[in-house]
C-alpha positions as CSV (number, residue, x, y, z in Angstrom):
1,M,0.0,0.0,0.0
2,H,1.1,3.5,-0.7
3,N,0.7,6.8,1.2
4,Y,-0.9,8.7,-1.6
5,T,-2.3,12.2,-1.2
6,R,-5.2,13.6,-3.2
7,E,-2.7,15.6,-5.3
8,D,-0.7,12.4,-5.9
9,I,-3.7,10.6,-7.2
10,F,-4.8,13.5,-9.5
11,H,-1.2,13.7,-10.9
12,I,-1.0,9.9,-11.5
13,V,-4.4,9.8,-13.2
14,E,-3.4,12.6,-15.6
15,E,0.1,11.3,-16.3
16,E,-1.1,7.6,-16.8
17,D,-4.2,8.6,-18.9
18,V,-6.7,6.9,-16.5
19,A,-10.2,7.2,-17.8
20,F,-12.2,5.3,-15.1
21,I,-11.9,4.7,-11.4
22,R,-13.7,1.8,-9.8
23,L,-14.8,2.5,-6.3
24,Q,-14.7,-0.9,-4.7
25,F,-16.4,-2.0,-1.5
26,T,-17.7,-5.2,0.1
27,D,-21.3,-6.0,0.9
28,I,-22.4,-7.5,4.2
29,F,-21.6,-11.0,2.9
30,G,-18.0,-10.0,2.0
31,T,-18.7,-10.0,-1.8
32,M,-16.8,-7.3,-3.7
33,K,-19.0,-4.7,-5.4
34,N,-18.0,-1.6,-7.3
35,M,-19.1,1.6,-8.8
36,A,-17.2,3.1,-11.7
37,V,-16.7,6.9,-12.0
38,T,-15.0,8.9,-14.8
39,V,-12.0,11.1,-14.2
40,G,-14.3,14.1,-14.2
41,Q,-16.0,12.7,-11.1
42,L,-12.8,11.9,-9.3
43,E,-12.8,15.0,-7.2
44,K,-16.4,14.2,-6.0
45,A,-15.3,10.7,-5.1
46,L,-12.3,11.9,-3.1
47,D,-14.5,14.4,-1.3
48,N,-16.6,11.4,-0.1
49,R,-19.7,12.6,-2.1
50,C,-20.4,9.4,-4.2
51,M,-23.6,7.8,-3.1
52,F,-25.3,4.6,-4.0
53,D,-28.6,3.0,-3.1
54,V,-27.8,0.3,-0.5
55,S,-31.3,-1.3,-0.9
56,S,-30.1,-2.7,-4.2
57,L,-27.7,-5.0,-2.3
58,E,-28.7,-8.5,-1.2
59,G,-29.3,-8.8,2.5
60,V,-30.2,-5.2,3.1
61,T,-33.8,-4.4,4.1
62,D,-33.6,-1.0,5.8
63,E,-35.3,1.3,3.3
64,E,-35.1,4.3,5.6
65,E,-31.3,4.5,5.3
66,S,-31.0,3.6,1.6
67,D,-28.4,6.2,0.5
68,M,-24.9,5.4,1.6
69,Y,-21.6,7.2,0.9
70,L,-18.3,5.7,-0.3
71,Y,-15.2,6.9,1.5
72,P,-12.1,5.9,-0.6
73,D,-8.9,4.8,1.2
74,L,-6.3,6.7,-0.8
75,S,-3.6,4.2,0.1
76,T,-5.4,1.6,-2.0
77,F,-5.2,3.4,-5.3
78,E,-3.9,1.1,-8.1
79,I,-4.0,1.1,-11.8
80,F,-5.2,-2.2,-13.3
81,P,-2.3,-3.6,-15.4
82,W,-4.5,-5.7,-17.7
83,R,-6.4,-2.7,-19.1
84,P,-5.5,-0.8,-22.3
85,Q,-2.6,1.6,-22.4
86,Q,-4.9,4.5,-23.2
87,G,-8.0,5.1,-21.1
88,K,-6.7,3.0,-18.2
89,V,-8.8,1.8,-15.3
90,A,-7.8,2.3,-11.7
91,R,-9.4,1.4,-8.4
92,L,-9.9,2.7,-4.9
93,I,-11.1,0.5,-2.1
94,C,-13.8,2.3,-0.1
95,D,-15.6,2.1,3.3
96,V,-19.4,2.5,3.4
97,Y,-20.9,5.2,5.6
98,K,-24.2,6.8,6.4
99,K,-24.4,10.5,6.0
100,K,-23.1,11.1,9.5
101,M,-19.9,9.1,8.9
102,E,-21.2,6.1,10.9
103,H,-20.3,2.7,9.5
104,R,-23.4,1.2,8.0
105,M,-22.0,-2.0,6.6
106,K,-18.8,-3.3,8.2
107,A,-16.6,-4.2,5.3
108,I,-14.3,-7.2,5.9
109,R,-11.3,-4.7,5.8
110,V,-12.9,-2.5,8.5
111,M,-13.5,-5.5,10.8
112,Y,-9.9,-6.7,10.2
113,S,-8.5,-3.2,11.0
114,E,-10.5,-2.9,14.2
115,R,-9.4,-6.4,15.3
116,L,-5.8,-5.6,14.5
117,L,-6.0,-2.3,16.5
118,R,-7.5,-4.1,19.5
119,R,-4.7,-6.7,19.4
120,R,-2.0,-4.1,19.1
121,K,-3.4,-2.3,22.2
122,R,-3.8,-5.6,24.1
123,W,-0.2,-6.6,23.4
124,D,1.1,-3.0,23.5
125,I,2.4,-3.1,19.9
126,R,2.9,0.2,18.2
């Protein structure tokens, strides 16, 4: 994983001729899902303003809270190597939040991070 900043990502996207970015997340069953955005929507995605209707996912029945936001983890930015040289495709792995930045669906990566943090505290590892 890398320690990319927003500016780094904008620079790489422009320099590498990336056309689409896949915003990836996992559903409550751990199945990878994604939403593709164009480079023109990248700023919106990095501002955590990309929404999707969670009621379209299997296992979700709460219609009151149907709109969720994707929060990309900048350190997960990668360009897919198997795509064309022009109009490349990249990805960002995202966490899913309600409007108030509360976790709605605990992605496998979020649960793993929380568990790892608890163990580090328990064993006093920094």
